[in-house]
Chimera marker file (.cmm) of the C-alpha trace (Angstrom):
<marker_set name="trace">
<marker id="1" x="-151.347" y="-96.128" z="45.909" r="1" g="1" b="0" radius="0.5"/>
<marker id="2" x="-150.044" y="-94.236" z="48.668" r="1" g="1" b="0" radius="0.5"/>
<marker id="3" x="-146.502" y="-92.965" z="49.822" r="1" g="1" b="0" radius="0.5"/>
<marker id="4" x="-145.163" y="-95.548" z="52.697" r="1" g="1" b="0" radius="0.5"/>
<marker id="5" x="-141.760" y="-95.610" z="54.555" r="1" g="1" b="0" radius="0.5"/>
<marker id="6" x="-139.786" y="-96.272" z="57.235" r="1" g="1" b="0" radius="0.5"/>
<marker id="7" x="-137.358" y="-94.656" z="58.498" r="1" g="1" b="0" radius="0.5"/>
<marker id="8" x="-134.367" y="-94.270" z="61.141" r="1" g="1" b="0" radius="0.5"/>
<marker id="9" x="-133.793" y="-91.721" z="62.864" r="1" g="1" b="0" radius="0.5"/>
<marker id="10" x="-130.591" y="-90.575" z="65.676" r="1" g="1" b="0" radius="0.5"/>
<marker id="11" x="-130.107" y="-87.658" z="68.030" r="1" g="1" b="0" radius="0.5"/>
<marker id="12" x="-128.212" y="-84.587" z="66.585" r="1" g="1" b="0" radius="0.5"/>
<marker id="13" x="-126.223" y="-84.110" z="69.260" r="1" g="1" b="0" radius="0.5"/>
<marker id="14" x="-123.306" y="-86.422" z="70.523" r="1" g="1" b="0" radius="0.5"/>
<marker id="15" x="-122.517" y="-88.240" z="72.849" r="1" g="1" b="0" radius="0.5"/>
<marker id="16" x="-125.568" y="-89.968" z="72.184" r="1" g="1" b="0" radius="0.5"/>
<marker id="17" x="-125.395" y="-89.411" z="67.771" r="1" g="1" b="0" radius="0.5"/>
<marker id="18" x="-124.568" y="-93.198" z="66.991" r="1" g="1" b="0" radius="0.5"/>
<marker id="19" x="-125.726" y="-95.297" z="70.271" r="1" g="1" b="0" radius="0.5"/>
<marker id="20" x="-129.254" y="-94.008" z="70.154" r="1" g="1" b="0" radius="0.5"/>
<marker id="21" x="-131.927" y="-94.332" z="67.186" r="1" g="1" b="0" radius="0.5"/>
<marker id="22" x="-135.148" y="-94.862" z="66.248" r="1" g="1" b="0" radius="0.5"/>
<marker id="23" x="-137.207" y="-96.668" z="64.038" r="1" g="1" b="0" radius="0.5"/>
<marker id="24" x="-141.038" y="-95.978" z="62.798" r="1" g="1" b="0" radius="0.5"/>
<marker id="25" x="-143.549" y="-95.527" z="59.824" r="1" g="1" b="0" radius="0.5"/>
<marker id="26" x="-144.462" y="-92.477" z="58.301" r="1" g="1" b="0" radius="0.5"/>
<marker id="27" x="-146.664" y="-91.359" z="55.298" r="1" g="1" b="0" radius="0.5"/>
<marker id="28" x="-144.749" y="-87.835" z="55.382" r="1" g="1" b="0" radius="0.5"/>
<marker id="29" x="-141.525" y="-87.419" z="56.638" r="1" g="1" b="0" radius="0.5"/>
<marker id="30" x="-141.051" y="-83.969" z="56.841" r="1" g="1" b="0" radius="0.5"/>
<marker id="31" x="-143.953" y="-83.577" z="58.926" r="1" g="1" b="0" radius="0.5"/>
<marker id="32" x="-143.092" y="-86.709" z="60.931" r="1" g="1" b="0" radius="0.5"/>
<marker id="33" x="-139.981" y="-85.781" z="62.207" r="1" g="1" b="0" radius="0.5"/>
<marker id="34" x="-141.146" y="-82.551" z="63.093" r="1" g="1" b="0" radius="0.5"/>
<marker id="35" x="-143.672" y="-83.778" z="65.756" r="1" g="1" b="0" radius="0.5"/>
<marker id="36" x="-140.614" y="-85.869" z="67.186" r="1" g="1" b="0" radius="0.5"/>
<marker id="37" x="-138.524" y="-82.804" z="67.188" r="1" g="1" b="0" radius="0.5"/>
<marker id="38" x="-141.763" y="-81.264" z="69.202" r="1" g="1" b="0" radius="0.5"/>
<marker id="39" x="-142.673" y="-79.332" z="66.379" r="1" g="1" b="0" radius="0.5"/>
<marker id="40" x="-146.085" y="-80.782" z="66.074" r="1" g="1" b="0" radius="0.5"/>
<marker id="41" x="-148.015" y="-83.102" z="68.462" r="1" g="1" b="0" radius="0.5"/>
<marker id="42" x="-147.960" y="-86.631" z="67.769" r="1" g="1" b="0" radius="0.5"/>
<marker id="43" x="-144.766" y="-87.952" z="68.328" r="1" g="1" b="0" radius="0.5"/>
<marker id="44" x="-143.197" y="-90.948" z="69.687" r="1" g="1" b="0" radius="0.5"/>
<marker id="45" x="-142.968" y="-90.912" z="73.747" r="1" g="1" b="0" radius="0.5"/>
<marker id="46" x="-139.350" y="-92.520" z="73.349" r="1" g="1" b="0" radius="0.5"/>
<marker id="47" x="-138.359" y="-89.980" z="71.353" r="1" g="1" b="0" radius="0.5"/>
<marker id="48" x="-139.018" y="-86.759" z="74.091" r="1" g="1" b="0" radius="0.5"/>
<marker id="49" x="-135.632" y="-87.394" z="75.347" r="1" g="1" b="0" radius="0.5"/>
<marker id="50" x="-132.170" y="-86.314" z="73.145" r="1" g="1" b="0" radius="0.5"/>
<marker id="51" x="-134.334" y="-83.707" z="71.128" r="1" g="1" b="0" radius="0.5"/>
<marker id="52" x="-133.275" y="-82.672" z="68.413" r="1" g="1" b="0" radius="0.5"/>
<marker id="53" x="-133.720" y="-85.886" z="65.832" r="1" g="1" b="0" radius="0.5"/>
<marker id="54" x="-131.859" y="-86.657" z="62.340" r="1" g="1" b="0" radius="0.5"/>
<marker id="55" x="-133.599" y="-88.397" z="59.753" r="1" g="1" b="0" radius="0.5"/>
<marker id="56" x="-129.984" y="-90.609" z="58.253" r="1" g="1" b="0" radius="0.5"/>
<marker id="57" x="-132.895" y="-93.101" z="56.033" r="1" g="1" b="0" radius="0.5"/>
<marker id="58" x="-135.844" y="-93.874" z="54.479" r="1" g="1" b="0" radius="0.5"/>
<marker id="59" x="-136.567" y="-96.775" z="53.249" r="1" g="1" b="0" radius="0.5"/>
<marker id="60" x="-139.663" y="-96.273" z="50.575" r="1" g="1" b="0" radius="0.5"/>
<marker id="61" x="-141.732" y="-97.866" z="47.989" r="1" g="1" b="0" radius="0.5"/>
<marker id="62" x="-143.685" y="-99.975" z="49.143" r="1" g="1" b="0" radius="0.5"/>
<marker id="63" x="-146.735" y="-101.117" z="47.956" r="1" g="1" b="0" radius="0.5"/>
<marker id="64" x="-148.918" y="-100.696" z="50.481" r="1" g="1" b="0" radius="0.5"/>
<marker id="65" x="-149.436" y="-99.466" z="54.437" r="1" g="1" b="0" radius="0.5"/>
<marker id="66" x="-149.452" y="-103.372" z="55.281" r="1" g="1" b="0" radius="0.5"/>
<marker id="67" x="-145.548" y="-104.207" z="53.752" r="1" g="1" b="0" radius="0.5"/>
<marker id="68" x="-144.185" y="-100.632" z="55.205" r="1" g="1" b="0" radius="0.5"/>
<marker id="69" x="-145.653" y="-101.258" z="58.597" r="1" g="1" b="0" radius="0.5"/>
<marker id="70" x="-144.543" y="-105.440" z="58.534" r="1" g="1" b="0" radius="0.5"/>
<marker id="71" x="-141.070" y="-103.680" z="57.489" r="1" g="1" b="0" radius="0.5"/>
<marker id="72" x="-141.168" y="-101.314" z="60.911" r="1" g="1" b="0" radius="0.5"/>
<marker id="73" x="-142.009" y="-103.964" z="63.003" r="1" g="1" b="0" radius="0.5"/>
<marker id="74" x="-139.041" y="-106.240" z="61.726" r="1" g="1" b="0" radius="0.5"/>
<marker id="75" x="-136.663" y="-103.634" z="61.860" r="1" g="1" b="0" radius="0.5"/>
<marker id="76" x="-137.199" y="-103.205" z="65.448" r="1" g="1" b="0" radius="0.5"/>
<marker id="77" x="-137.836" y="-106.551" z="66.403" r="1" g="1" b="0" radius="0.5"/>
<marker id="78" x="-135.159" y="-108.514" z="63.964" r="1" g="1" b="0" radius="0.5"/>
<marker id="79" x="-133.712" y="-110.989" z="65.870" r="1" g="1" b="0" radius="0.5"/>
<marker id="80" x="-137.289" y="-111.890" z="67.213" r="1" g="1" b="0" radius="0.5"/>
<marker id="81" x="-138.764" y="-111.608" z="63.684" r="1" g="1" b="0" radius="0.5"/>
<marker id="82" x="-139.518" y="-115.024" z="61.438" r="1" g="1" b="0" radius="0.5"/>
<marker id="83" x="-138.608" y="-113.149" z="58.721" r="1" g="1" b="0" radius="0.5"/>
<marker id="84" x="-134.783" y="-112.124" z="59.904" r="1" g="1" b="0" radius="0.5"/>
<marker id="85" x="-133.983" y="-114.287" z="62.915" r="1" g="1" b="0" radius="0.5"/>
<marker id="86" x="-131.602" y="-117.517" z="61.662" r="1" g="1" b="0" radius="0.5"/>
<marker id="87" x="-130.074" y="-114.585" z="58.773" r="1" g="1" b="0" radius="0.5"/>
<marker id="88" x="-129.136" y="-111.865" z="61.542" r="1" g="1" b="0" radius="0.5"/>
<marker id="89" x="-128.801" y="-114.787" z="64.434" r="1" g="1" b="0" radius="0.5"/>
<marker id="90" x="-124.651" y="-113.502" z="63.585" r="1" g="1" b="0" radius="0.5"/>
<marker id="91" x="-125.349" y="-109.912" z="64.993" r="1" g="1" b="0" radius="0.5"/>
<marker id="92" x="-126.003" y="-111.806" z="68.641" r="1" g="1" b="0" radius="0.5"/>
<marker id="93" x="-123.003" y="-110.591" z="70.824" r="1" g="1" b="0" radius="0.5"/>
<marker id="94" x="-120.806" y="-109.098" z="67.588" r="1" g="1" b="0" radius="0.5"/>
<marker id="95" x="-117.889" y="-106.510" z="67.901" r="1" g="1" b="0" radius="0.5"/>
<marker id="96" x="-117.566" y="-103.715" z="66.252" r="1" g="1" b="0" radius="0.5"/>
<marker id="97" x="-121.417" y="-102.772" z="65.335" r="1" g="1" b="0" radius="0.5"/>
<marker id="98" x="-122.331" y="-101.371" z="68.861" r="1" g="1" b="0" radius="0.5"/>
<marker id="99" x="-125.307" y="-102.327" z="70.999" r="1" g="1" b="0" radius="0.5"/>
<marker id="100" x="-128.837" y="-103.387" z="68.981" r="1" g="1" b="0" radius="0.5"/>
<marker id="101" x="-129.644" y="-99.715" z="68.475" r="1" g="1" b="0" radius="0.5"/>
<marker id="102" x="-126.600" y="-98.450" z="67.858" r="1" g="1" b="0" radius="0.5"/>
<marker id="103" x="-126.862" y="-96.486" z="64.015" r="1" g="1" b="0" radius="0.5"/>
<marker id="104" x="-124.620" y="-98.738" z="61.935" r="1" g="1" b="0" radius="0.5"/>
<marker id="105" x="-126.171" y="-101.981" z="63.633" r="1" g="1" b="0" radius="0.5"/>
<marker id="106" x="-129.581" y="-100.957" z="62.261" r="1" g="1" b="0" radius="0.5"/>
<marker id="107" x="-128.102" y="-99.950" z="59.147" r="1" g="1" b="0" radius="0.5"/>
<marker id="108" x="-126.915" y="-103.466" z="58.962" r="1" g="1" b="0" radius="0.5"/>
<marker id="109" x="-130.021" y="-105.136" z="59.456" r="1" g="1" b="0" radius="0.5"/>
<marker id="110" x="-131.802" y="-102.933" z="56.929" r="1" g="1" b="0" radius="0.5"/>
<marker id="111" x="-129.812" y="-103.501" z="54.348" r="1" g="1" b="0" radius="0.5"/>
<marker id="112" x="-129.552" y="-107.088" z="55.151" r="1" g="1" b="0" radius="0.5"/>
<marker id="113" x="-134.033" y="-107.129" z="54.964" r="1" g="1" b="0" radius="0.5"/>
<marker id="114" x="-133.986" y="-105.362" z="51.570" r="1" g="1" b="0" radius="0.5"/>
<marker id="115" x="-132.745" y="-108.848" z="50.365" r="1" g="1" b="0" radius="0.5"/>
<marker id="116" x="-134.915" y="-111.003" z="52.360" r="1" g="1" b="0" radius="0.5"/>
<marker id="117" x="-138.284" y="-112.028" z="51.479" r="1" g="1" b="0" radius="0.5"/>
<marker id="118" x="-140.721" y="-110.749" z="51.464" r="1" g="1" b="0" radius="0.5"/>
<marker id="119" x="-139.115" y="-107.195" z="50.741" r="1" g="1" b="0" radius="0.5"/>
<marker id="120" x="-136.782" y="-108.055" z="48.395" r="1" g="1" b="0" radius="0.5"/>
<marker id="121" x="-139.073" y="-108.186" z="45.309" r="1" g="1" b="0" radius="0.5"/>
<marker id="122" x="-140.529" y="-104.641" z="46.255" r="1" g="1" b="0" radius="0.5"/>
<marker id="123" x="-138.584" y="-102.497" z="44.294" r="1" g="1" b="0" radius="0.5"/>
<marker id="124" x="-137.636" y="-100.618" z="47.986" r="1" g="1" b="0" radius="0.5"/>
<marker id="125" x="-135.410" y="-97.264" z="47.628" r="1" g="1" b="0" radius="0.5"/>
<marker id="126" x="-133.584" y="-96.319" z="50.736" r="1" g="1" b="0" radius="0.5"/>
<marker id="127" x="-132.623" y="-92.706" z="50.847" r="1" g="1" b="0" radius="0.5"/>
<marker id="128" x="-129.789" y="-91.190" z="52.849" r="1" g="1" b="0" radius="0.5"/>
<marker id="129" x="-130.527" y="-87.682" z="54.104" r="1" g="1" b="0" radius="0.5"/>
<marker id="130" x="-127.421" y="-86.817" z="54.914" r="1" g="1" b="0" radius="0.5"/>
<marker id="131" x="-123.789" y="-87.811" z="53.173" r="1" g="1" b="0" radius="0.5"/>
<marker id="132" x="-122.369" y="-88.862" z="56.489" r="1" g="1" b="0" radius="0.5"/>
<marker id="133" x="-125.115" y="-91.804" z="56.777" r="1" g="1" b="0" radius="0.5"/>
<marker id="134" x="-124.850" y="-92.558" z="53.571" r="1" g="1" b="0" radius="0.5"/>
<marker id="135" x="-120.520" y="-93.609" z="54.212" r="1" g="1" b="0" radius="0.5"/>
<marker id="136" x="-121.894" y="-95.238" z="56.923" r="1" g="1" b="0" radius="0.5"/>
<marker id="137" x="-123.691" y="-97.715" z="54.964" r="1" g="1" b="0" radius="0.5"/>
<marker id="138" x="-120.599" y="-98.047" z="52.335" r="1" g="1" b="0" radius="0.5"/>
<marker id="139" x="-118.600" y="-98.957" z="55.235" r="1" g="1" b="0" radius="0.5"/>
<marker id="140" x="-120.438" y="-101.662" z="56.340" r="1" g="1" b="0" radius="0.5"/>
<marker id="141" x="-119.312" y="-103.805" z="53.471" r="1" g="1" b="0" radius="0.5"/>
<marker id="142" x="-120.695" y="-103.926" z="49.889" r="1" g="1" b="0" radius="0.5"/>
<marker id="143" x="-124.114" y="-105.709" z="49.932" r="1" g="1" b="0" radius="0.5"/>
<marker id="144" x="-125.493" y="-107.484" z="46.834" r="1" g="1" b="0" radius="0.5"/>
<marker id="145" x="-128.659" y="-105.532" z="47.053" r="1" g="1" b="0" radius="0.5"/>
<marker id="146" x="-131.844" y="-106.052" z="45.541" r="1" g="1" b="0" radius="0.5"/>
<marker id="147" x="-133.045" y="-101.626" z="46.842" r="1" g="1" b="0" radius="0.5"/>
<marker id="148" x="-131.340" y="-98.943" z="45.114" r="1" g="1" b="0" radius="0.5"/>
<marker id="149" x="-129.662" y="-96.288" z="47.083" r="1" g="1" b="0" radius="0.5"/>
<marker id="150" x="-129.709" y="-92.606" z="46.811" r="1" g="1" b="0" radius="0.5"/>
<marker id="151" x="-129.032" y="-89.664" z="48.732" r="1" g="1" b="0" radius="0.5"/>
<marker id="152" x="-131.577" y="-86.781" z="48.712" r="1" g="1" b="0" radius="0.5"/>
<marker id="153" x="-131.846" y="-83.473" z="52.014" r="1" g="1" b="0" radius="0.5"/>
<marker id="154" x="-134.828" y="-84.314" z="53.967" r="1" g="1" b="0" radius="0.5"/>
<marker id="155" x="-136.934" y="-81.244" z="52.917" r="1" g="1" b="0" radius="0.5"/>
<marker id="156" x="-137.025" y="-82.517" z="49.105" r="1" g="1" b="0" radius="0.5"/>
<marker id="157" x="-139.318" y="-85.559" z="49.989" r="1" g="1" b="0" radius="0.5"/>
<marker id="158" x="-142.121" y="-82.663" z="50.860" r="1" g="1" b="0" radius="0.5"/>
<marker id="159" x="-143.027" y="-82.186" z="47.096" r="1" g="1" b="0" radius="0.5"/>
<marker id="160" x="-141.452" y="-85.247" z="45.805" r="1" g="1" b="0" radius="0.5"/>
<marker id="161" x="-143.613" y="-87.818" z="47.279" r="1" g="1" b="0" radius="0.5"/>
<marker id="162" x="-146.638" y="-85.636" z="46.474" r="1" g="1" b="0" radius="0.5"/>
<marker id="163" x="-145.840" y="-85.339" z="43.208" r="1" g="1" b="0" radius="0.5"/>
<marker id="164" x="-145.208" y="-89.400" z="42.602" r="1" g="1" b="0" radius="0.5"/>
<marker id="165" x="-148.628" y="-90.346" z="44.186" r="1" g="1" b="0" radius="0.5"/>
<marker id="166" x="-151.020" y="-87.451" z="41.514" r="1" g="1" b="0" radius="0.5"/>
<marker id="167" x="-148.429" y="-88.977" z="38.555" r="1" g="1" b="0" radius="0.5"/>
<marker id="168" x="-149.672" y="-92.291" z="40.280" r="1" g="1" b="0" radius="0.5"/>
<marker id="169" x="-153.168" y="-91.589" z="39.962" r="1" g="1" b="0" radius="0.5"/>
<marker id="170" x="-152.900" y="-89.602" z="37.025" r="1" g="1" b="0" radius="0.5"/>
<marker id="171" x="-151.826" y="-92.445" z="35.392" r="1" g="1" b="0" radius="0.5"/>
<marker id="172" x="-154.847" y="-94.760" z="37.088" r="1" g="1" b="0" radius="0.5"/>
<marker id="173" x="-157.077" y="-92.483" z="35.827" r="1" g="1" b="0" radius="0.5"/>
<marker id="174" x="-155.801" y="-92.606" z="32.029" r="1" g="1" b="0" radius="0.5"/>
<marker id="175" x="-156.152" y="-96.155" z="32.347" r="1" g="1" b="0" radius="0.5"/>
<marker id="176" x="-159.637" y="-96.427" z="33.122" r="1" g="1" b="0" radius="0.5"/>
<link id1="1" id2="2" r="1" g="1" b="0" radius="0.2"/>
<link id1="2" id2="3" r="1" g="1" b="0" radius="0.2"/>
<link id1="3" id2="4" r="1" g="1" b="0" radius="0.2"/>
<link id1="4" id2="5" r="1" g="1" b="0" radius="0.2"/>
<link id1="5" id2="6" r="1" g="1" b="0" radius="0.2"/>
<link id1="6" id2="7" r="1" g="1" b="0" radius="0.2"/>
<link id1="7" id2="8" r="1" g="1" b="0" radius="0.2"/>
<link id1="8" id2="9" r="1" g="1" b="0" radius="0.2"/>
<link id1="9" id2="10" r="1" g="1" b="0" radius="0.2"/>
<link id1="10" id2="11" r="1" g="1" b="0" radius="0.2"/>
<link id1="11" id2="12" r="1" g="1" b="0" radius="0.2"/>
<link id1="12" id2="13" r="1" g="1" b="0" radius="0.2"/>
<link id1="13" id2="14" r="1" g="1" b="0" radius="0.2"/>
<link id1="14" id2="15" r="1" g="1" b="0" radius="0.2"/>
<link id1="15" id2="16" r="1" g="1" b="0" radius="0.2"/>
<link id1="16" id2="17" r="1" g="1" b="0" radius="0.2"/>
<link id1="17" id2="18" r="1" g="1" b="0" radius="0.2"/>
<link id1="18" id2="19" r="1" g="1" b="0" radius="0.2"/>
<link id1="19" id2="20" r="1" g="1" b="0" radius="0.2"/>
<link id1="20" id2="21" r="1" g="1" b="0" radius="0.2"/>
<link id1="21" id2="22" r="1" g="1" b="0" radius="0.2"/>
<link id1="22" id2="23" r="1" g="1" b="0" radius="0.2"/>
<link id1="23" id2="24" r="1" g="1" b="0" radius="0.2"/>
<link id1="24" id2="25" r="1" g="1" b="0" radius="0.2"/>
<link id1="25" id2="26" r="1" g="1" b="0" radius="0.2"/>
<link id1="26" id2="27" r="1" g="1" b="0" radius="0.2"/>
<link id1="27" id2="28" r="1" g="1" b="0" radius="0.2"/>
<link id1="28" id2="29" r="1" g="1" b="0" radius="0.2"/>
<link id1="29" id2="30" r="1" g="1" b="0" radius="0.2"/>
<link id1="30" id2="31" r="1" g="1" b="0" radius="0.2"/>
<link id1="31" id2="32" r="1" g="1" b="0" radius="0.2"/>
<link id1="32" id2="33" r="1" g="1" b="0" radius="0.2"/>
<link id1="33" id2="34" r="1" g="1" b="0" radius="0.2"/>
<link id1="34" id2="35" r="1" g="1" b="0" radius="0.2"/>
<link id1="35" id2="36" r="1" g="1" b="0" radius="0.2"/>
<link id1="36" id2="37" r="1" g="1" b="0" radius="0.2"/>
<link id1="37" id2="38" r="1" g="1" b="0" radius="0.2"/>
<link id1="38" id2="39" r="1" g="1" b="0" radius="0.2"/>
<link id1="39" id2="40" r="1" g="1" b="0" radius="0.2"/>
<link id1="40" id2="41" r="1" g="1" b="0" radius="0.2"/>
<link id1="41" id2="42" r="1" g="1" b="0" radius="0.2"/>
<link id1="42" id2="43" r="1" g="1" b="0" radius="0.2"/>
<link id1="43" id2="44" r="1" g="1" b="0" radius="0.2"/>
<link id1="44" id2="45" r="1" g="1" b="0" radius="0.2"/>
<link id1="45" id2="46" r="1" g="1" b="0" radius="0.2"/>
<link id1="46" id2="47" r="1" g="1" b="0" radius="0.2"/>
<link id1="47" id2="48" r="1" g="1" b="0" radius="0.2"/>
<link id1="48" id2="49" r="1" g="1" b="0" radius="0.2"/>
<link id1="49" id2="50" r="1" g="1" b="0" radius="0.2"/>
<link id1="50" id2="51" r="1" g="1" b="0" radius="0.2"/>
<link id1="51" id2="52" r="1" g="1" b="0" radius="0.2"/>
<link id1="52" id2="53" r="1" g="1" b="0" radius="0.2"/>
<link id1="53" id2="54" r="1" g="1" b="0" radius="0.2"/>
<link id1="54" id2="55" r="1" g="1" b="0" radius="0.2"/>
<link id1="55" id2="56" r="1" g="1" b="0" radius="0.2"/>
<link id1="56" id2="57" r="1" g="1" b="0" radius="0.2"/>
<link id1="57" id2="58" r="1" g="1" b="0" radius="0.2"/>
<link id1="58" id2="59" r="1" g="1" b="0" radius="0.2"/>
<link id1="59" id2="60" r="1" g="1" b="0" radius="0.2"/>
<link id1="60" id2="61" r="1" g="1" b="0" radius="0.2"/>
<link id1="61" id2="62" r="1" g="1" b="0" radius="0.2"/>
<link id1="62" id2="63" r="1" g="1" b="0" radius="0.2"/>
<link id1="63" id2="64" r="1" g="1" b="0" radius="0.2"/>
<link id1="64" id2="65" r="1" g="1" b="0" radius="0.2"/>
<link id1="65" id2="66" r="1" g="1" b="0" radius="0.2"/>
<link id1="66" id2="67" r="1" g="1" b="0" radius="0.2"/>
<link id1="67" id2="68" r="1" g="1" b="0" radius="0.2"/>
<link id1="68" id2="69" r="1" g="1" b="0" radius="0.2"/>
<link id1="69" id2="70" r="1" g="1" b="0" radius="0.2"/>
<link id1="70" id2="71" r="1" g="1" b="0" radius="0.2"/>
<link id1="71" id2="72" r="1" g="1" b="0" radius="0.2"/>
<link id1="72" id2="73" r="1" g="1" b="0" radius="0.2"/>
<link id1="73" id2="74" r="1" g="1" b="0" radius="0.2"/>
<link id1="74" id2="75" r="1" g="1" b="0" radius="0.2"/>
<link id1="75" id2="76" r="1" g="1" b="0" radius="0.2"/>
<link id1="76" id2="77" r="1" g="1" b="0" radius="0.2"/>
<link id1="77" id2="78" r="1" g="1" b="0" radius="0.2"/>
<link id1="78" id2="79" r="1" g="1" b="0" radius="0.2"/>
<link id1="79" id2="80" r="1" g="1" b="0" radius="0.2"/>
<link id1="80" id2="81" r="1" g="1" b="0" radius="0.2"/>
<link id1="81" id2="82" r="1" g="1" b="0" radius="0.2"/>
<link id1="82" id2="83" r="1" g="1" b="0" radius="0.2"/>
<link id1="83" id2="84" r="1" g="1" b="0" radius="0.2"/>
<link id1="84" id2="85" r="1" g="1" b="0" radius="0.2"/>
<link id1="85" id2="86" r="1" g="1" b="0" radius="0.2"/>
<link id1="86" id2="87" r="1" g="1" b="0" radius="0.2"/>
<link id1="87" id2="88" r="1" g="1" b="0" radius="0.2"/>
<link id1="88" id2="89" r="1" g="1" b="0" radius="0.2"/>
<link id1="89" id2="90" r="1" g="1" b="0" radius="0.2"/>
<link id1="90" id2="91" r="1" g="1" b="0" radius="0.2"/>
<link id1="91" id2="92" r="1" g="1" b="0" radius="0.2"/>
<link id1="92" id2="93" r="1" g="1" b="0" radius="0.2"/>
<link id1="93" id2="94" r="1" g="1" b="0" radius="0.2"/>
<link id1="94" id2="95" r="1" g="1" b="0" radius="0.2"/>
<link id1="95" id2="96" r="1" g="1" b="0" radius="0.2"/>
<link id1="96" id2="97" r="1" g="1" b="0" radius="0.2"/>
<link id1="97" id2="98" r="1" g="1" b="0" radius="0.2"/>
<link id1="98" id2="99" r="1" g="1" b="0" radius="0.2"/>
<link id1="99" id2="100" r="1" g="1" b="0" radius="0.2"/>
<link id1="100" id2="101" r="1" g="1" b="0" radius="0.2"/>
<link id1="101" id2="102" r="1" g="1" b="0" radius="0.2"/>
<link id1="102" id2="103" r="1" g="1" b="0" radius="0.2"/>
<link id1="103" id2="104" r="1" g="1" b="0" radius="0.2"/>
<link id1="104" id2="105" r="1" g="1" b="0" radius="0.2"/>
<link id1="105" id2="106" r="1" g="1" b="0" radius="0.2"/>
<link id1="106" id2="107" r="1" g="1" b="0" radius="0.2"/>
<link id1="107" id2="108" r="1" g="1" b="0" radius="0.2"/>
<link id1="108" id2="109" r="1" g="1" b="0" radius="0.2"/>
<link id1="109" id2="110" r="1" g="1" b="0" radius="0.2"/>
<link id1="110" id2="111" r="1" g="1" b="0" radius="0.2"/>
<link id1="111" id2="112" r="1" g="1" b="0" radius="0.2"/>
<link id1="112" id2="113" r="1" g="1" b="0" radius="0.2"/>
<link id1="113" id2="114" r="1" g="1" b="0" radius="0.2"/>
<link id1="114" id2="115" r="1" g="1" b="0" radius="0.2"/>
<link id1="115" id2="116" r="1" g="1" b="0" radius="0.2"/>
<link id1="116" id2="117" r="1" g="1" b="0" radius="0.2"/>
<link id1="117" id2="118" r="1" g="1" b="0" radius="0.2"/>
<link id1="118" id2="119" r="1" g="1" b="0" radius="0.2"/>
<link id1="119" id2="120" r="1" g="1" b="0" radius="0.2"/>
<link id1="120" id2="121" r="1" g="1" b="0" radius="0.2"/>
<link id1="121" id2="122" r="1" g="1" b="0" radius="0.2"/>
<link id1="122" id2="123" r="1" g="1" b="0" radius="0.2"/>
<link id1="123" id2="124" r="1" g="1" b="0" radius="0.2"/>
<link id1="124" id2="125" r="1" g="1" b="0" radius="0.2"/>
<link id1="125" id2="126" r="1" g="1" b="0" radius="0.2"/>
<link id1="126" id2="127" r="1" g="1" b="0" radius="0.2"/>
<link id1="127" id2="128" r="1" g="1" b="0" radius="0.2"/>
<link id1="128" id2="129" r="1" g="1" b="0" radius="0.2"/>
<link id1="129" id2="130" r="1" g="1" b="0" radius="0.2"/>
<link id1="130" id2="131" r="1" g="1" b="0" radius="0.2"/>
<link id1="131" id2="132" r="1" g="1" b="0" radius="0.2"/>
<link id1="132" id2="133" r="1" g="1" b="0" radius="0.2"/>
<link id1="133" id2="134" r="1" g="1" b="0" radius="0.2"/>
<link id1="134" id2="135" r="1" g="1" b="0" radius="0.2"/>
<link id1="135" id2="136" r="1" g="1" b="0" radius="0.2"/>
<link id1="136" id2="137" r="1" g="1" b="0" radius="0.2"/>
<link id1="137" id2="138" r="1" g="1" b="0" radius="0.2"/>
<link id1="138" id2="139" r="1" g="1" b="0" radius="0.2"/>
<link id1="139" id2="140" r="1" g="1" b="0" radius="0.2"/>
<link id1="140" id2="141" r="1" g="1" b="0" radius="0.2"/>
<link id1="141" id2="142" r="1" g="1" b="0" radius="0.2"/>
<link id1="142" id2="143" r="1" g="1" b="0" radius="0.2"/>
<link id1="143" id2="144" r="1" g="1" b="0" radius="0.2"/>
<link id1="144" id2="145" r="1" g="1" b="0" radius="0.2"/>
<link id1="145" id2="146" r="1" g="1" b="0" radius="0.2"/>
<link id1="146" id2="147" r="1" g="1" b="0" radius="0.2"/>
<link id1="147" id2="148" r="1" g="1" b="0" radius="0.2"/>
<link id1="148" id2="149" r="1" g="1" b="0" radius="0.2"/>
<link id1="149" id2="150" r="1" g="1" b="0" radius="0.2"/>
<link id1="150" id2="151" r="1" g="1" b="0" radius="0.2"/>
<link id1="151" id2="152" r="1" g="1" b="0" radius="0.2"/>
<link id1="152" id2="153" r="1" g="1" b="0" radius="0.2"/>
<link id1="153" id2="154" r="1" g="1" b="0" radius="0.2"/>
<link id1="154" id2="155" r="1" g="1" b="0" radius="0.2"/>
<link id1="155" id2="156" r="1" g="1" b="0" radius="0.2"/>
<link id1="156" id2="157" r="1" g="1" b="0" radius="0.2"/>
<link id1="157" id2="158" r="1" g="1" b="0" radius="0.2"/>
<link id1="158" id2="159" r="1" g="1" b="0" radius="0.2"/>
<link id1="159" id2="160" r="1" g="1" b="0" radius="0.2"/>
<link id1="160" id2="161" r="1" g="1" b="0" radius="0.2"/>
<link id1="161" id2="162" r="1" g="1" b="0" radius="0.2"/>
<link id1="162" id2="163" r="1" g="1" b="0" radius="0.2"/>
<link id1="163" id2="164" r="1" g="1" b="0" radius="0.2"/>
<link id1="164" id2="165" r="1" g="1" b="0" radius="0.2"/>
<link id1="165" id2="166" r="1" g="1" b="0" radius="0.2"/>
<link id1="166" id2="167" r="1" g="1" b="0" radius="0.2"/>
<link id1="167" id2="168" r="1" g="1" b="0" radius="0.2"/>
<link id1="168" id2="169" r="1" g="1" b="0" radius="0.2"/>
<link id1="169" id2="170" r="1" g="1" b="0" radius="0.2"/>
<link id1="170" id2="171" r="1" g="1" b="0" radius="0.2"/>
<link id1="171" id2="172" r="1" g="1" b="0" radius="0.2"/>
<link id1="172" id2="173" r="1" g="1" b="0" radius="0.2"/>
<link id1="173" id2="174" r="1" g="1" b="0" radius="0.2"/>
<link id1="174" id2="175" r="1" g="1" b="0" radius="0.2"/>
<link id1="175" id2="176" r="1" g="1" b="0" radius="0.2"/>
</marker_set>
């Protein structure tokens, strides 16, 4: 069992801060943000502009790479995907949530997605890496959620997820 996650980025600098986002997939959040910011090779072409970027939310707990990448695609295309287009059609032309790539809009999409099939039974965790963004998500209103929510600094992912994988592998070895 590996660590598979989807994440939401936003530029650190104003004025783009709340209007521009990037959704991606990773197995190592701390390495991936360094790639997007140009410290390491292989960042996405779309994130060259508006550097530096901040990873503000990480959705993890996916049982497979397939499920995580499915979630990523749906999050990137919520009004096209069969999974979300009916439930999220209220977002078309809605005022107060900003443009399709705004932080509020992407957060609302994610909060709705974790409650839909095929994601609601996956025992997902949404980690906010800044208190400001945790408050933005709370401000979007109460939601009955199938996911757990937490606040944690991004740096803590470096050792935490690796330890989780080792624990899972050790448990699997003990069962054999």
